[in-house]
C-alpha positions in Angstrom: -34.0 295.4 -29.3 -35.4 292.7 -31.5 -33.0 290.8 -33.7 -33.5 287.7 -35.9 -30.4 286.0 -37.3 -30.4 283.3 -40.0 -27.6 280.8 -40.4 -26.9 277.5 -42.1 -26.9 278.5 -45.7 -24.3 277.4 -48.1 -23.5 275.6 -51.4 -24.9 272.1 -51.9 -25.3 269.8 -54.9 -28.8 268.9 -56.2 -30.4 266.3 -53.9 -28.4 267.5 -50.9 -29.7 268.9 -47.6 -29.3 272.0 -45.4 -30.8 273.1 -42.1 -31.4 276.8 -41.7 -31.6 278.3 -38.3 -33.5 281.5 -37.2 -32.4 282.6 -33.7 -34.0 285.5 -31.9 -33.0 288.0 -29.3 -35.2 290.6 -27.7 -38.3 288.5 -28.1 -39.5 285.1 -27.0 -40.0 283.3 -30.3 -42.5 280.8 -28.8 -45.0 283.6 -28.7 -44.6 284.6 -32.4 -45.6 283.1 -35.7 -42.5 282.6 -37.8 -42.3 282.4 -41.5 -39.5 281.5 -43.9 -39.2 283.4 -47.2 -36.8 283.3 -50.1 -35.9 285.6 -52.9 -34.0 284.5 -56.0 -32.2 286.9 -58.3 -34.7 288.7 -60.5 -37.7 287.3 -58.6 -40.0 288.5 -55.9 -40.1 287.3 -52.3 -41.7 283.9 -52.0 -43.3 282.5 -48.9 -41.7 279.1 -48.2 -43.1 277.9 -44.8 -44.8 279.1 -41.7 -45.3 277.9 -38.1 -47.9 279.4 -35.8 -47.3 280.5 -32.2 -50.1 278.7 -30.5 -50.3 275.1 -31.6 -47.4 275.2 -34.0 -49.5 274.6 -37.0 -47.4 274.5 -40.1 -47.8 275.5 -43.8 -45.7 275.0 -46.8 -45.6 276.4 -50.3 -46.5 273.8 -52.9 -43.0 274.0 -54.3 -41.4 272.7 -51.1 -44.0 270.3 -49.7 -42.6 267.0 -48.8 -39.0 268.3 -48.9 -38.9 271.1 -46.3 -39.8 270.9 -42.6 -40.2 273.8 -40.2 -39.7 273.3 -36.5 -39.3 275.1 -33.2 -36.9 274.8 -30.3 -38.1 277.0 -27.5 -35.1 276.3 -25.3 -32.8 277.8 -28.0 -35.3 280.5 -28.9 -35.0 279.3 -32.5 -37.0 278.1 -35.5 -35.4 275.8 -38.1 -36.0 274.9 -41.7 -34.8 271.5 -42.7 -34.3 271.4 -46.4 -34.0 268.1 -48.1 -33.8 267.0 -51.8 -32.7 270.4 -52.8 -33.1 271.6 -56.3 -31.4 274.3 -58.3 -34.6 276.3 -58.2 -34.3 276.4 -54.4 -31.3 278.8 -54.9 -32.1 282.0 -53.1 -31.5 284.2 -50.1 -33.6 282.8 -47.3 -35.1 285.1 -44.7 -37.0 284.4 -41.4 -39.6 286.7 -40.1 -41.7 286.9 -37.0 -45.0 288.5 -35.9 -47.2 288.3 -32.8 -50.5 288.4 -34.7 -49.9 285.4 -36.9 -52.0 286.6 -39.8 -49.4 286.8 -42.5 -48.8 283.1 -43.0 -46.9 282.9 -46.3 -47.4 286.6 -47.1 -44.5 288.8 -46.1 -46.7 291.9 -45.5 -47.9 290.2 -42.3 -44.6 290.2 -40.5 -43.0 292.9 -38.4 -39.5 291.5 -37.7 -37.0 290.2 -40.3 -33.6 288.8 -40.4 -30.9 289.7 -42.8 -31.0 286.5 -44.8 -28.7 283.6 -45.6 -27.6 282.5 -49.0 -28.6 279.0 -50.3 -27.0 277.9 -53.5 -27.9 274.5 -55.1 -25.7 273.8 -58.1 -23.8 271.0 -59.8 
């Protein structure tokens, strides 16, 4: 069966960095578009970043451009989100999601497979 597992979350001070990992089983992630999403308490799910399956085109929400970077590692069947210059407003549960069609981009409705999430807390 298909499983996506996020890891790498934790507690950091403002300005700090974290690298989130999304590792897959049951699918070869190279063939899937992958998105990172986040949900803060009391807020809806927000698309953070996206990487396509073909040419690995990337997209970022305006709120994270210049601070976050999404990458792939086919050998590890994983996608990563490097998060730098973290701000308190980045605090959320972060989810990765994957889909073969690659039409969702930063919209969660376009993704079939989801992980369970990892907590990121940015606080002084």
